[in-house]
N, C-alpha and C positions, 0 to 999 in steps of 0.2 A: 504493499499500499504506499502511495506517495506521502511523504512527510507532513504536507498540509492537508491530507485527505482525513475527514472526520467520519462520523457515523451519526446521521440524523435519525432520531427516534420519533415515534408517534408522540402526540401530546394529549393525554386523556386525563381529565380530572385533575388538572393542574400538575401533572406528573408526566415526565418522559419515560416512555415505556418501549421495549422492543416489540415486534410483531410476534403473533403466536407461531408464524411459519418458521421464524429464524432466517428468512431469506432476505436479500437486499437488492436494490436497483442502483446503478451508477447515475450520478448527477453529472451531465455533460455541459461544458462552457460552450455555447454556439459560436463563440468567437474564434475558437481553435479546434473545436471537435473533441477535446481531451476530458476525461473524467476528473473531478477534483473533491467529490463527496460522495456519499451513499445514503440512500433512503430505505426505509422499511418497505418490503414487499408484503403488505398485509393482505388479510382474507376476511371472510365472513365472521370469523370468531372475533377479530379486532373491532369490526363494526358493532358486533353485539355488545362487546365490552364498553364501547364508547356510548351506545344508545342507552344502556342500563345506567351509566354514569350520568348521562344528561337528564334521564327520567328522574332520578334520584335528586338531582339538583333542582330540577323544576318543581317537584312535588314539596320537597322539604325546605327550599331556601328562596328560589328565584320567584315563584308564585306569590310568596309572602311579601316580597319588597314593594314598595309603592312605585308608582310610575316616576315620581321625583327622585326616588333613590336609584332607580335604573338609570335616569338621566345622569346623576352625578357620577355614577360609575363610567358611563360612556364618555363624559367629559374629561374625566381623570385619564381615560384611555386615549382620548384625543390629544390631550396634552403630552402624555408619555410618547406617543407616536411622533409627536413634533420633536421632541427632545432626541429622538433616535432616528430622525428623518434621514441623515446621512448614512448612518449604518444600514438602514433598510434599503436606501437607494443603491448602496454598494452591493448588497446582497442581490438585489433584483437585477443589477446591471450583469453580473457575472452569470447568475443562473438562467436569465432570459435573453441575454445579449442585447439589452436596451442601451442606447447611448445615455450618457450621464444626465443630460437634460430631460429626457423622457423618464428615467428611473426616478429622478428627483420629483418630477411633476406628478408621478404615480403616488409617491409617499405623501407629498403635500395634499393630493386628493383624498387619501385615506384619512388624513387629519380632518379634513372638511366633512367627510361622510359621518365620521363618529360626532364631530361637533353638531352637525345638522340633526341627526337623530337624537343626541343627547336632549337637545331643546324641544324635540317633537314629542318625547315620551309622554309628557302629562298634558299634551294637546289632543290626544285621540279620544274624542268624546262620543257618546251615543246621542240619541235624540229623544223627544217626547212627541208622541203622535196623538192628535186630537181624535177622539173616538166616542162611543156611545156614552150617554149619560149614566154617571155611576161608575165609569171605568177610568183608570189612569193607565196608559200604555207607554212604555219606554223601551228603548233598545240599548244593549251593551255590546261593546267591541271586547271580544276574549281572544287570548292568543290560541294558536293551534296546539302548542305544547312543546314537542320535540321536532325541530325542523331540520331537514336534510339539505345540504348545500353542495353540488358539484361545481367547482370552480374551474374555468379554463385556464390555459396556459399564457394567453396573450396579455391580460391585464390582471394578474392574481390580486394585487393589493386592491385596485380600484373595485373590482367585482366582488371581493370579500366585503369592502366597505359597504357597497350599496345593497348587498344581499344580506350578509350577516348583521351589519349594523341595523338595518331595518327589521330584521327578525328579532334581534334583542330588545330593541325599542318597544316593539309591540308586546313584549312579555315572553317570547319564546326562548328556549335554549337550543344549542346548535351542535350538530355533527357535520364536519366539513371534510369533503374528499377533494384536495386539490389534484390538478393534473400532474401527472408523474413527471413532467418536464419543468414544473414551476412550483415546488413547494416550500422553499427555504424560507422566503419572507413571511409567510403565512404562519409557519411554525414559531418564528420569532415573534410575531405580533400576538400569537396566543400566550407566549411566555410573558409579554409585556402586560397583557390583560391580567394574569395572575398576579404580577407584581403590584398592580394598582387596586387589588382587592376583588376581582371578579371571583365568585364562589366556584369551588372544584365541580367541573362538570357542565358550566355554562357554555364554554368553547372547547370543542374537542376536535383535534386534527388527526385524520387517519390517511395515510399515504399508500399508494399502490397503483396498479393498473385498473383501468375503467371496467374491463370485463370481469374482474374479480372484486374490487372494493367498491367501485361505483354500482354495480349490479346488486351487490349485497346491500348497500345503502337503500337503493330504490326499493328493494323487496322487503325490507325489515318491517315487520308488523308494528315496531315501536316508533316509527317515523310518521309524523302526522301531516306533514307538508313537504314537498320536495321543490327546491329551487335549482334549476338547471340552465347554464349557458353553454352552448356548443352547436353541434351540427344538427340539421333537421333529421337525419337518419338516426342518430342516437337519441334525439328528442322524442321520435316516435316510438322507440323501444322503451323509453322511461315512461311515456304515456301509458303504453300497453301494460307495463308491469304494475304502475300505480293504480290502473283501472281495475285490476284484479281485486283490489281491496278498497277501492273508492277513495284513494289518497288524492287530494288536490295537488296540482302542480303549477309552478310558474316557469314558463319557456321563453328564452331568448335564444333564437336559432339563426341568427346572422342575417345578412342582406347582400343585396346587389345594388347599391344605392346610386341613384342618378344625380348628377350636377347638371342642371337645366340652364343654359345660358342664352338669354335673348339678345337681340341686336343692340337694345339700349342699355345693356348692363355696363356697370363700371368695371372694366376689364382690369384696371390697375388694383382694385380691391379684390376681384374674383381670382385672378391668376395664382397669387400666393396661397390662397385658401383651397383652390383646387388641388395644387401640388401637395400641400401638407396633408390633405385628406386622404391621399393615396400613398404617400411615402411614411407618414407617422407609423411608428413601431413596425417598419418594413412592410407596410400594408397589411399587416396581420390584425386587422380591426374589423370587428362586426359591421361597424357603421362606416367603413371606408367608402369614400366617394369613388367608386370603382368604375362607373359609367359616365362618360361626358357626352351630353347631348347638347349640340350647338346650333344655333340658327344659321342656316345656309348662307345668309348674307355676311356673316362674319367668320365663317368655318376656316377658311385658308389663313386669313391673318392671325386668328387665334391660335390655330396649331402651329404656326411659325413662331410666335412668341413662346408658347409653351414648350416647343422643341428646344428652343435656346435655353430655357430654364432647366429642363430635364438634363441637357448636356453638362450642366454646371453642377449637378448633384453628385456627391462623394459618399462612397459606401466603404465601410471599414469596421475594425474591432470596436466593441462598445466603449472601451476606455478612451478611444480617440475622439469620442463625442463629435462625430461628423453627421451629415443629414440622415444617413440610414445605417443602421447596424445589421447584424446577420439575421437570417431566418432562424427559427427556433431549433430545428433539427434537419438531419439530412433527408428525411422522407418528405418533409415540407419543401425543402428545396427541389427535389425530384418532382414533387407536384407542380411547382411553378414552371419548371423546365418542361413538363409534359403540355401545359397549357400553351406555352409559347411555341412549342414544336407543332401542335395542333394548328395554331394561327399561321404559322409559316407554310404548313401544308395546304391552307386554304388561301394562300397568297395574300394574307392580310399584312398590309406594310407596317413596319416599325418606323415611326417618324424620327424618334430620338431615344438614346439610352444614356443614363449616368455612367459613372466609372467606378470600378472597384479599385481602391488605392493599392499600390505596390506593397505596403506593410501588411495588408491583410494575408494572414495565413492560408495556405492552400487547403488546409483541413477544415477551415471555418465554412459556414453555410450561408454564403453571400449570393445575393442577386441584384444586378444593377436595376434600378427603376427603368421601365420601358413604357413608351407612349406609342399606342397603335391607333391608326386611323381606318375609316371606312369599314368599321367592324360591322358585319351583318347582325341585325337585331336578335336573330335567332340561332347565332353560332355559339358554341359551348362557352367561349370567353366572355361573351355578353350576357349569358344566363346563368353561370355558376360562380360560386365564390372562389376566386384564385387564392385569396389570403396571402398575397404578395404584392409588391409594388408595381403592379401592372394596371395601366389606364387605358380602357377601351373607348375610343372616340367615334361618335356618329353625327351625321347632321340631320336636322328636321326642317320641314317646310313651313309649318305654321303652328299655332297653338294647339290645335287638335292633334296633329302629328307628334308633337312633343308629349302630350299626354299619352297617346297610344304607346310610344316607345317607352315612356317612364313606367307604365304599367305592365309591360310586356314580359316580366319575369315571374317566378313563383314567389318572390320576396316582396317585402314591404316594410322596411324598418325605418330608413331615413331618406329624405330628399333634399336637396338644395335647389333654390329657384333664384335666378339672378335677372332681375328686371327693375327698371325704375317706375314702371306702370303700376300705380296702385291697385287699380282694379284688377289688372292681370295677376298680381301677386295673390289677391284673395280667390280669384277663379282658379288658379293653378294649385293653391293650397288645398281647396276643397275637392278638386279633381284627382289628384295624385293619391294613390293608395299607399299610405305610409303612416307609421306610428308617430314619426316626427317629421316636421317640415321646417327648414331654415330658409328664410328670405334674406338675401343679400348678406348672408353670413353661412358658416357651416359649422355645427357643433355648439355655438353659443359659449365657447370657452369651457366646455365640460358640463356645466349645468347641474351640479349635484341636487339642485331644487327641482329640476325639470323631469317628470315622469318619462320613463324610457321602456320602449318595447315595441312590438311589431304587429303586424297583421299578415294574413296568408301564412306562407311557410316561414315567415320570420318569427312565429311564436304567438303567445298571447299571455296575458298578465302584464302587470307594470312594476319596474323597479325604479329606484331613484325618487326623490321627492316624497311628499306627504302621501301620495297616491299608493306607494309601496306598502305603507302601514296597513292599508286596507286589505291588501291580498294576504299579508301575514296574520290576519285576524279572522275570526268568524263572527257573525252577527247573531246576537240572541235577542228575540223579542219577549218582553215581560208585560203581560196584561193583568192588572189588579181591579178586581171588582170591589168597591168599597161602599156599595148601596147608594 
């Protein structure tokens, strides 16, 4: 074992514990493709241990805390994460291949998630309902109990914050299965939670493969709600498993999000955001603006400007803090190559590409950002998530054509609309099938407060914002007859 190689353990009931299997998984640095740590290859036994610890915590401790007390704990955790933001960013940088500025932004976003949900804990109210004479009717919001969270590898800290933060605020306790490619920061956050006073069993981390640990979590009878972010294929499997025991789920299943640029758009404002929306996190973003729909009147000049900008993009090791870091793993790199190979076979032109710097190790998982033009609307590269820095451009004739193209995929997560025409802004926002619509911006700076989720194959339910708390609770109606 390398001198700096450690052994990461599961974190259950505020204690570091090995897996029941005694098996481990290597942790690979995407920047050079080399192992530097080890994780537990857990199994159903470990999930069972974590679920029982969570249930004990919920019934004996967590359910007895007031909403204000939960809020104080979350605020303490927010402050603790802020104190350790540099440490967490360094962990995330090596584990996920994120450039320094992206890893740091993720840590700060986690701070904000806990801060937001800390303040929301005691704002989750029920209603009173006017009813028959002699009755008083009210509703209560109650937590599910023990919630299961399957966290993807692209934004582990941020998705932990929006999912687990909301669940805890609503009064649940959590069992978390991180992606096997991105566990380290979440184990550390769970340790920090214990340090600030979270009771044993409130936050439990179990690592391992999806088909072993994730499947066991989704099937466990003690899980009262499942939150999953990942692919539509796996989301379907989780729905099927959960349906067998009528367990509610929240699903965020990715997108093929359009950036729609009309001839009257402010291109100086649009171009930097269009680029950032596809190269951020090496394009490994569910809400990446991966389709570019451009008014035919400005199609050629816009592609020329974008092409020049793409050629200036630089790709390299995470520690160099360039425009783009590596992809998460070799199989993801191969996936992007396969998409580009299919595009080449279909004679889809590449307008421009960024450059991988000479300092990038050949064993790292790098992909230069690529801008493609004249992409047929129903070609695979315009229909499926590449999850890499590949932007597919096509032109449209008029507003109706733009709407047709925007809605021509199975997804509906995010859309960007660029136009100065106020009436068109509202028409397009209503007609595009998407969970979020951004007008003359894209992403609104992250927006912890903004409900996030999709339609169609992008999933259902909402995370982020106050709306998330509704999904992490059940509604109870109480009708009192008092004469």
